[in-house]
DOROKOL-674566 format. One line per 10 residues: their letters; for each residue x, y, z of N, C-alpha, C, O. Coordinates in Angstrom, 2 decimals. Atoms other than C-alpha are relative to their C-alpha. Layout:
# DOROKOL-674566
A) X/Y/Z/X/Y/Z/X/Y/Z/X/Y/Z  ...
***
This chain:
# DOROKOL-674566
XXXXXXXXXX) -0.29/0.78/0.08/-4.29/6.15/9.93/1.52/-0.12/0.81/2.36/0.76/0.98  -1.19/0.14/-1.19/-1.58/4.34/12.41/1.11/-0.49/-1.14/0.74/-1.29/-2.00  -2.05/0.97/0.71/2.71/3.29/10.58/0.17/-0.72/1.99/-0.22/-0.76/3.15  -1.12/0.13/-0.59/5.25/1.92/11.73/0.80/0.73/-0.10/0.88/1.67/-0.89  -1.45/-0.26/0.35/8.47/2.44/12.35/0.30/0.36/-1.01/0.30/1.53/-1.40  -0.45/0.27/1.19/9.68/1.06/9.23/-0.49/1.05/-1.10/0.20/1.43/-2.05  0.44/-0.39/1.60/7.59/2.85/6.78/0.14/1.21/-0.03/0.42/1.60/-1.17  -0.78/-1.03/-0.31/8.40/6.39/8.33/1.11/0.20/-0.17/1.58/1.10/-0.86  -1.25/-0.28/-0.17/11.45/5.96/9.00/0.88/-0.17/-1.09/1.99/0.33/-1.25  -1.20/0.60/1.35/12.56/4.06/5.46/-0.87/0.10/-1.25/-0.53/0.94/-2.08
XXXXXXXXXX) 0.94/-0.18/1.47/9.92/3.75/2.55/-0.17/1.43/0.18/0.83/1.93/-0.35  0.68/-1.27/0.15/8.29/7.40/3.06/1.72/1.34/-0.55/1.79/2.30/-1.32  -1.34/-0.72/0.10/12.52/8.67/3.44/-0.04/-0.45/-1.47/-0.36/0.40/-2.31  -0.83/0.78/1.17/13.60/6.24/0.42/-1.35/0.61/-1.51/-1.01/1.12/-2.58  0.26/-0.15/1.69/10.69/6.72/-2.37/-1.47/1.71/0.89/-2.58/1.84/1.40  1.16/-1.10/-0.67/9.21/10.26/-1.23/-0.61/0.96/-1.71/-0.67/2.17/-1.91  1.33/-0.09/1.11/7.03/10.55/-4.66/-1.41/-0.81/0.82/-2.60/-0.82/0.52  1.73/1.13/-0.52/4.63/8.00/-2.19/-0.84/0.97/0.57/-0.57/1.90/1.33  0.65/-2.01/-1.09/1.75/10.51/-1.18/-0.73/-0.79/1.23/-0.78/-2.02/1.22  0.50/1.33/-1.04/-0.18/9.38/2.41/-1.88/-0.20/-0.44/-2.64/-1.08/-0.04
XXXXXXXXXX) 1.20/0.67/0.02/-3.57/9.80/0.91/-0.46/-0.47/-1.21/-1.66/-0.71/-1.28  -0.32/1.81/0.18/-2.66/7.24/-1.94/-0.11/-1.05/0.89/-0.97/-1.91/0.68  -0.75/1.47/-1.28/-1.48/4.67/0.98/-2.18/0.26/0.84/-2.84/-0.78/0.78  1.25/-0.06/-0.13/-5.61/6.16/2.52/-0.76/-0.84/-1.16/-1.73/-1.60/-1.14  1.36/0.13/0.75/-7.04/5.56/-0.21/-0.34/-1.32/-0.26/-1.45/-1.83/-0.13  -0.22/1.52/0.44/-6.17/2.21/-1.29/-0.47/-0.27/1.65/-1.64/0.11/1.66  0.41/0.71/-0.81/-6.73/0.79/2.46/-1.50/0.73/-0.11/-2.27/-0.23/-0.10  1.36/0.68/0.15/-10.47/2.18/2.10/-0.65/-0.28/-1.17/-1.86/-0.43/-1.36  1.32/0.14/0.95/-11.15/1.66/-1.11/0.56/-1.31/-0.60/-0.36/-1.93/-1.14  -0.98/1.60/0.33/-8.48/-1.87/-2.13/-1.17/-0.60/-1.48/-2.34/-0.83/-1.77
XXXXXXXXXX) 1.26/0.31/2.01/-9.66/-2.78/-6.08/0.55/-1.60/0.77/-0.28/-2.48/0.51  0.01/1.86/-0.56/-8.30/-6.60/-4.15/0.85/0.11/0.59/1.52/1.10/0.29  -0.62/0.22/-1.46/-6.38/-7.43/-1.13/-0.39/-1.53/0.46/-1.46/-2.09/0.21  -0.49/1.17/-0.64/-4.90/-10.84/0.89/0.44/0.39/0.45/0.84/1.55/0.53  -1.40/0.18/-1.93/-2.89/-11.85/3.95/0.18/-0.64/-0.13/-0.60/-1.55/-0.39  -1.10/0.70/-0.03/0.08/-13.30/3.94/0.39/-1.33/0.43/-0.11/-1.54/1.54  0.16/0.57/-0.99/1.05/-16.27/4.92/0.87/0.38/1.83/0.94/-0.26/2.88  -0.04/-0.04/-1.90/2.51/-14.36/8.13/-1.30/1.16/0.65/-1.45/1.83/1.68  1.46/-0.80/-1.14/-0.74/-12.55/9.12/-0.06/1.62/-0.60/-0.89/2.41/-0.15  0.17/-0.95/0.70/-0.34/-9.73/7.14/-0.52/0.93/-1.23/0.11/0.40/-2.15
XXXXXXXXXX) 1.26/0.45/0.89/-2.85/-8.20/4.41/1.22/0.82/-0.96/2.30/1.28/-0.58  -0.32/-0.08/0.55/-1.99/-7.32/1.34/-0.47/1.38/-0.77/-1.00/0.61/-1.57  1.11/-0.53/0.36/-3.82/-4.34/-0.21/0.80/0.73/-1.57/1.93/1.19/-1.69  0.00/-0.65/1.28/-3.99/-3.07/-3.98/-0.92/1.38/-0.53/-2.08/1.01/-0.70  0.60/-0.75/0.77/-5.33/0.49/-5.58/1.57/0.52/-0.81/2.78/0.50/-0.57  -0.59/-0.39/1.27/-4.59/2.07/-9.26/-0.10/2.20/0.94/-0.77/3.03/1.55  -0.36/-1.49/-0.51/-3.12/5.43/-8.40/0.28/0.46/-0.45/1.45/0.81/-0.32  -0.36/-1.12/1.24/-3.81/7.78/-11.75/1.27/0.86/0.10/2.32/0.92/-0.54  -1.84/-0.94/0.11/-1.23/10.22/-10.70/1.83/-0.62/0.43/2.87/-0.06/0.81  -1.05/0.67/-0.13/1.28/7.65/-10.44/-0.24/-1.31/-1.06/0.38/-2.29/-0.67
XXXXXXXXXX) 0.55/0.30/1.17/-0.03/5.87/-13.54/0.67/-1.80/0.57/1.49/-2.39/-0.12  -0.26/1.61/-0.05/0.49/2.03/-11.95/-0.32/-0.21/1.71/0.17/0.77/2.27  0.35/1.42/-1.11/-0.65/-0.26/-8.40/0.86/-0.16/0.54/1.90/-0.77/0.31  -0.67/-0.33/-0.98/0.24/0.87/-5.49/-0.90/-1.57/1.10/-2.04/-2.02/1.07  0.00/0.73/-0.69/0.69/-1.85/-2.83/-0.03/0.32/1.27/0.87/0.84/1.93  -0.60/-0.75/-1.40/0.46/-1.01/0.09/-0.90/-2.00/1.73/-1.93/-2.63/1.95  0.83/1.05/-0.87/0.54/-3.90/3.33/-0.32/1.31/1.22/0.01/2.46/1.51  -0.57/-0.61/-1.13/-0.41/-3.53/6.27/0.07/-1.00/1.45/0.17/-2.16/1.05  -0.52/0.89/-0.27/0.16/-5.40/9.41/-0.70/-1.30/0.89/-0.15/-2.40/0.79  0.06/1.53/0.10/-1.80/-8.11/11.06/-2.36/0.32/-0.45/-3.31/-0.11/-1.11
XXXXXXXXXX) 1.49/-0.51/-0.05/-4.98/-5.66/12.27/-0.50/0.51/-0.95/-1.71/0.69/-0.76  0.60/-0.27/1.22/-5.59/-4.44/8.79/-0.07/1.80/-0.02/-0.99/2.40/-0.58  0.35/-1.28/-0.91/-5.01/-0.75/10.32/1.57/0.75/-0.05/1.81/1.68/-0.83  -1.43/0.03/0.89/-1.27/-0.44/10.09/0.88/0.16/-1.06/1.07/-0.90/-1.65  -0.06/0.27/0.81/0.13/0.19/7.88/2.07/0.32/-0.46/2.83/1.26/-0.65  -2.05/-0.28/0.32/4.28/-0.90/7.14/0.28/-0.29/-0.99/1.42/-0.73/-0.80  -0.56/-0.10/1.22/4.85/-1.22/3.48/-0.46/0.40/-0.46/-1.64/0.07/-0.37  1.27/-0.36/1.06/3.58/1.19/0.51/1.11/-0.53/-1.42/2.32/-0.46/-1.21  -0.39/-0.41/1.12/4.68/0.66/-3.14/0.05/-0.25/-1.43/-0.22/-1.44/-1.56  0.67/0.34/0.75/4.25/0.54/-6.36/0.37/-1.37/-0.98/1.38/-1.47/-1.68
XXXXXXXXX) -0.41/0.20/1.16/3.87/-2.15/-8.36/0.07/-0.58/-1.09/-0.96/-0.59/-1.75  0.23/-0.22/1.59/4.62/-3.02/-11.46/-0.41/-1.68/-0.45/-0.38/-1.82/-1.67  -0.13/0.51/0.24/3.86/-6.88/-11.12/-2.08/-0.80/0.24/-2.83/-1.73/-0.04  2.20/0.88/-0.38/-0.28/-7.09/-9.70/-0.47/0.18/-1.60/0.40/0.82/-2.20  1.30/0.12/1.23/-2.91/-7.33/-13.19/-0.86/0.60/0.63/-1.60/-0.34/0.89  1.08/-0.10/-0.78/-5.31/-5.77/-11.33/-1.44/-0.25/-1.20/-1.56/-1.23/-1.92  1.45/-0.60/0.78/-8.80/-4.68/-13.26/0.86/1.22/-0.82/1.74/1.98/-0.41  -0.89/-1.66/1.11/-7.56/-1.91/-16.25/-1.09/0.41/0.21/-2.27/0.08/0.02  -0.07/-1.45/-0.35/-7.38/1.59/-14.77/-1.91/0.51/-0.24/-2.26/1.67/-0.04
***
């Protein structure tokens, strides 16, 4: 899994509870996917240990992870 410096230096430092395996799971089998106007891609997956939907944002290539966070507003299919 490729990542940006921002993910490593900011996101994972601030959100120490996030696990790389959760991010990888969302990348492999997202429940929902959409493209932002800037070309980045949003992916959502339900993470049972977290009890929430995790939003993972990749760069335009769809592989390089830029951000990840629990998304309180996402209304996906029931977990």
